[in-house]
C-alpha positions in Angstrom: -0.2 97.4 61.4 -0.7 101.0 62.4 -4.2 100.4 63.5 -3.1 97.4 65.6 -0.5 99.6 67.2 -3.1 102.2 68.0 -5.3 99.6 69.7 -2.4 98.7 72.0 -1.6 102.4 72.6 -5.3 103.1 73.5 -5.5 100.0 75.6 -8.8 98.9 74.1 -9.3 96.1 71.5 -12.7 97.3 70.4 -12.9 101.1 70.9 -16.0 101.7 68.8 -18.2 99.1 70.5 -21.1 99.2 71.0 -21.6 102.3 68.8 -20.6 100.7 65.5 -20.6 97.0 66.4 -23.3 94.8 67.8 -21.6 94.3 71.2 -22.9 94.8 74.7 -20.6 96.4 77.3 -19.7 94.2 80.3 -21.8 94.5 83.4 -19.0 94.9 85.8 -16.0 95.6 83.5 -15.3 96.1 79.8 -13.6 92.9 78.6 -12.0 94.7 75.7 -10.0 97.0 77.9 -6.3 95.9 78.3 -5.1 96.1 81.9 -1.5 95.4 80.6 0.2 95.0 77.3 0.2 91.5 75.9 3.4 89.9 74.6 1.7 88.9 71.4 -1.2 90.3 69.3 -2.3 88.3 66.3 -4.9 89.8 63.9 -6.3 87.5 61.2 -8.1 88.1 57.9 -5.7 90.9 56.9 -4.4 91.6 53.4 -0.9 90.2 54.0 1.5 88.7 56.5 3.3 91.4 58.4 5.0 91.8 61.8 5.8 94.8 64.0 7.2 95.1 67.5 5.9 98.0 69.6 6.4 98.6 73.3 7.5 95.0 73.9 4.5 93.6 72.1 4.9 91.6 68.9 2.1 92.4 66.4 1.4 90.0 63.6 -1.2 90.3 60.8 -2.2 87.1 59.0 -4.0 86.9 55.7 -7.2 85.0 55.2 -6.2 81.3 55.1 -8.9 80.3 52.6 -7.5 82.8 50.0 -3.7 82.7 50.8 -3.1 79.2 52.4 -0.7 81.0 54.7 -0.3 80.4 58.5 2.2 81.8 61.0 4.8 79.6 62.7 5.9 80.9 66.1 8.9 80.2 68.3 8.0 80.4 72.0 11.4 81.7 73.1 11.5 85.0 71.2 8.0 85.1 69.6 9.6 85.1 66.1 7.0 84.4 63.5 7.5 83.2 60.0 4.8 82.6 57.3 4.2 79.1 56.0 2.3 78.7 52.8 0.5 75.4 51.9 0.3 74.3 48.3 -1.5 71.4 46.8 0.6 69.6 44.1 -1.3 67.2 41.9 
């Protein structure tokens, strides 16, 4: 969550590109630069489900679905998010 908060603080979703990632910068503008803060930032493939609110942005980390069978259920009014885990019962 702390790194997600830093990405919002810096205003850049991929601050190390193209130095450490195989990405090419935009010709006219960098598409990873945030011109304004989003209401919601969801980051997948994390270790666990967590939420944090920072500077009017709700940050949510979701675990890898294939390992955890967990998704996030959102309410559109207040962006509340709760985890939902799927289990197969035989």
